[in-house]
C-alpha positions in Angstrom: 126.9 154.9 32.9 124.9 151.6 32.4 123.9 151.6 36.1 122.8 155.3 35.9 120.6 154.6 32.9 119.0 151.6 34.6 118.4 153.7 37.8 116.7 156.4 35.8 114.6 153.8 34.0 113.6 152.1 37.2 112.8 155.5 38.8 110.5 156.4 35.9 108.7 153.1 36.2 108.3 153.5 39.9 106.9 157.0 39.4 104.4 155.7 36.9 103.3 152.9 39.2 102.8 155.3 42.1 100.9 157.7 39.9 98.7 154.9 38.6 97.9 153.6 42.1 97.3 157.2 43.4 94.8 157.7 40.6 92.8 154.6 41.5 93.0 155.2 45.2 91.8 158.8 44.7 88.9 157.6 42.6 87.9 155.0 45.1 87.9 157.4 48.1 86.0 160.1 46.3 83.7 158.1 44.1 80.6 159.2 45.9 81.4 162.9 45.7 80.1 165.4 43.1 83.5 165.4 41.5 82.8 162.0 39.9 79.0 162.2 39.3 79.4 162.2 35.5 81.7 159.2 35.4 80.0 155.9 34.5 79.6 153.4 37.3 81.5 150.8 35.3 84.7 152.7 35.8 84.4 152.3 39.6 83.8 148.6 39.1 87.1 148.4 37.3 88.7 150.5 40.0 87.4 148.4 42.9 88.4 145.1 41.2 91.8 146.4 40.3 92.6 147.7 43.8 91.5 144.5 45.5 93.8 142.4 43.2 96.8 144.7 43.7 96.5 145.1 47.4 96.1 141.4 48.1 99.0 140.4 45.8 101.7 143.0 46.8 102.8 141.2 50.0 103.4 137.9 48.1 105.2 139.8 45.2 107.6 141.3 47.8 108.2 137.9 49.5 108.7 136.2 46.1 111.2 138.7 44.7 113.3 138.6 47.9 113.4 134.8 48.1 114.3 134.6 44.4 117.0 137.2 44.9 118.5 135.4 47.8 118.6 132.1 45.8 120.2 133.8 42.9 122.9 135.5 45.0 123.8 132.7 47.4 123.0 129.4 45.6 125.1 128.2 42.6 123.9 126.2 39.7 126.3 123.4 40.7 124.5 122.9 43.9 121.3 122.2 42.0 123.1 119.8 39.7 124.4 117.7 42.6 121.0 116.8 43.8 119.8 115.4 40.5 120.1 111.6 39.6 122.0 110.8 36.4 119.3 108.5 35.1 117.4 110.5 32.4 114.0 109.3 33.6 114.5 109.4 37.3 116.0 112.9 37.1 112.7 114.5 36.2 111.2 113.7 39.6 113.5 115.8 41.8 113.7 118.4 39.1 109.9 118.9 39.3 110.3 119.4 43.1 113.3 121.7 43.1 111.0 124.7 43.3 110.2 123.8 46.9 113.9 124.5 47.7 114.6 127.1 45.1 111.5 129.2 44.6 112.2 131.1 41.4 109.3 132.7 39.5 108.9 132.4 35.8 110.3 135.9 35.3 113.8 134.8 36.4 113.8 131.0 35.8 114.7 131.0 32.0 118.2 132.5 32.3 118.9 130.2 35.3 117.9 127.1 33.3 119.9 128.3 30.3 123.0 128.5 32.5 122.3 125.0 34.0 121.9 123.4 30.5 125.1 125.2 29.4 126.9 123.6 32.3 125.8 120.1 31.5 122.2 119.6 32.8 120.1 117.6 30.3 117.7 119.8 28.4 114.6 117.8 29.4 115.6 118.1 33.1 116.0 121.8 32.7 112.6 122.1 31.1 111.0 120.2 34.0 112.6 122.6 36.4 111.7 125.6 34.3 108.0 124.7 34.1 107.5 123.4 37.6 109.6 125.8 39.8 107.2 128.8 39.2 104.3 126.7 40.4 105.7 124.2 43.0 107.2 126.5 45.5 106.2 127.7 49.0 105.5 131.3 48.0 103.1 130.3 45.2 101.4 127.7 47.4 100.8 130.3 50.2 99.5 132.9 47.8 97.1 130.4 46.1 95.9 129.1 49.5 95.2 132.7 50.6 93.5 133.7 47.4 91.2 130.7 47.5 90.4 130.7 51.2 86.9 129.4 50.6 88.3 126.5 48.5 91.7 125.7 49.9 92.0 122.4 47.9 92.8 124.6 44.9 96.4 125.1 46.2 97.0 121.4 46.4 95.3 120.8 43.0 97.6 123.4 41.5 100.7 121.7 42.8 99.5 118.3 41.6 98.6 119.5 38.0 101.9 121.4 37.8 103.9 118.4 39.0 102.3 115.9 36.6 102.3 118.3 33.6 105.9 119.3 33.9 107.1 115.7 34.2 105.1 114.6 31.1 106.3 117.6 29.1 109.9 116.9 30.2 109.7 113.2 29.1 108.3 114.3 25.7 111.1 116.8 25.3 113.6 114.0 26.1 112.2 111.7 23.4 112.2 114.5 20.9 115.5 116.3 21.6 117.7 113.9 23.7 120.6 114.1 21.2 120.3 117.8 20.2 121.8 121.0 21.6 118.7 123.2 22.2 120.6 126.3 23.1 121.4 129.1 20.7 125.1 129.6 20.2 126.9 132.8 21.2 124.0 134.0 23.4 125.0 136.3 26.2 123.3 136.1 29.5 122.5 139.7 30.7 122.6 138.6 34.3 126.1 137.2 33.9 127.2 140.4 32.2 125.7 142.4 35.0 127.8 140.4 37.6 131.0 140.8 35.5 130.6 144.6 35.8 130.5 144.3 39.6 133.1 141.5 40.5 133.8 142.8 44.0 130.2 143.6 45.1 128.9 142.2 48.4 126.4 139.3 48.1 123.9 141.1 50.3 124.1 144.1 48.0 123.7 141.7 45.1 120.5 140.4 46.8 119.1 143.9 46.9 119.9 144.6 43.3 118.3 141.3 42.2 115.2 142.0 44.3 114.8 145.5 42.9 115.3 144.2 39.4 112.7 141.5 39.8 110.2 143.8 41.6 110.2 146.2 38.6 110.1 143.3 36.1 107.3 141.5 37.8 105.4 144.5 39.2 104.6 145.9 35.8 103.1 142.7 34.6 101.0 142.4 37.8 99.7 145.9 37.2 98.9 145.2 33.6 97.4 141.9 34.4 95.2 143.2 37.2 94.0 146.1 35.1 93.1 143.9 32.1 91.4 141.4 34.4 89.3 144.2 36.0 88.4 145.6 32.5 87.5 142.1 31.4 85.2 141.5 34.3 83.6 145.0 34.3 82.8 145.3 30.5 82.6 141.8 29.1 79.2 140.4 28.4 78.3 138.3 31.5 75.9 136.0 29.6 78.6 135.1 27.0 81.2 134.7 29.8 78.8 132.4 31.8 78.2 130.2 28.7 81.9 129.8 28.2 82.9 129.6 31.8 80.6 126.7 32.7 81.8 124.6 29.7 84.2 121.9 30.9 85.5 121.6 27.4 85.9 125.3 26.3 86.6 127.0 29.6 90.1 125.6 30.4 91.3 126.6 26.9 89.9 130.1 27.2 91.5 130.6 30.6 94.9 129.3 29.3 94.7 131.8 26.5 93.9 134.5 29.0 96.8 133.5 31.2 99.2 133.7 28.3 98.1 137.2 27.4 98.0 138.6 31.0 101.5 137.3 31.8 100.9 137.7 35.6 103.7 136.5 37.9 103.0 133.2 39.6 103.3 134.8 43.0 100.2 136.9 42.3 98.2 135.2 39.5 96.0 133.3 42.1 94.4 136.6 43.0 93.5 137.3 39.4 92.2 133.7 39.0 90.1 133.9 42.2 88.3 137.0 40.9 86.8 134.7 38.2 85.8 132.0 40.7 82.0 132.7 40.4 82.1 132.5 36.6 84.5 129.8 35.5 84.8 126.1 36.4 87.4 124.8 38.8 89.2 123.1 35.9 89.4 126.4 34.0 90.9 128.2 37.0 93.4 125.4 37.4 94.3 125.7 33.7 94.9 129.4 34.2 97.0 128.8 37.4 99.2 126.1 35.8 99.7 127.2 32.2 100.3 130.9 32.9 103.5 130.3 35.0 104.8 127.8 32.4 104.2 129.8 29.2 103.2 133.4 28.7 104.1 136.4 26.5 107.1 137.6 28.5 108.8 134.3 28.8 108.1 133.3 25.2 110.2 136.2 24.1 113.0 135.1 26.5 112.8 131.5 25.2 113.3 132.7 21.7 116.3 134.7 22.9 118.1 131.8 24.6 116.9 128.6 22.8 116.7 127.4 19.2 113.5 128.2 17.3 112.4 124.6 16.7 112.8 123.7 20.3 110.7 126.8 21.4 108.0 126.2 18.9 107.7 122.5 19.9 107.6 123.5 23.6 104.9 126.1 22.8 102.9 123.5 21.0 103.2 120.6 23.5 102.7 122.5 26.8 99.1 123.7 26.3 98.1 120.3 25.1 99.5 118.4 28.1 98.2 121.0 30.6 94.7 120.9 29.0 94.6 117.1 29.0 95.8 116.8 32.7 93.3 119.4 33.8 90.4 117.8 31.8 91.1 114.4 33.2 91.3 115.8 36.7 88.1 117.7 36.5 86.2 114.8 35.0 87.3 112.1 37.4 88.5 113.8 40.6 87.2 117.3 41.3 
């Protein structure tokens, strides 16, 4: 019964996605006909920007969800724990690089980290992995490099800022919570429950189930993010945007707030960021690309579901500060 309800829900979401895309494609094809003569031209600006973001991002979304699903189905948490040093400070370095081997996006990383911490991984190491994996992984690097073809150094800069920021945040978390249990008690992991309902299912079938789940979960945020970004660019006052976007002090903070609200998957957010390339500074774009995968609306809700409130509030407080400072220093002295 649970599976049937989920299948119906996913089918409805897929139907809405297809209808939404058909509407925009139809408008784009027939925008010069008499059928749309009374529609303001700004609508077609929204339409064009939206379609360009979606069509460029979809291949990377599909690649990302399948890689993530394979990792979730075939790699155990114990395998990750075995590669980490026992030293509290040294452990943050490989944890920040684990995303290269285990490319899990921010939409799936929190339940995985919760299980790792529950099995004995130090909380600060789990935080480093949670913050860095959605950024430092091959899928995200490829999508960022492709989205910023004219400025390919952006992909390297994103990896660098994500690496440094996640380590600094992890060390701060260690100093603050090293003797505390940060997990909520008696919290059920929905993914674990899902597996318990299917104990004899083939791992390849599991991979397909995980991929479909992630596609629906991440796809809706991509659509919403792309649509909001296109509305933002089509209707926002360009003069006000330019005055903010060229400020090395204000622009990174504005784009971090924008990334938090949009909640676009890290496999596709580079395409949203690149659409602001002519308006915002390089530092602001980097702040968007690094902060969004670390903290956004959707994973904030998941953090509160799995972790204690004081821990989540501290993480929400310290993460934007560290990312802002790292980006600010980078843009002032390096880029």
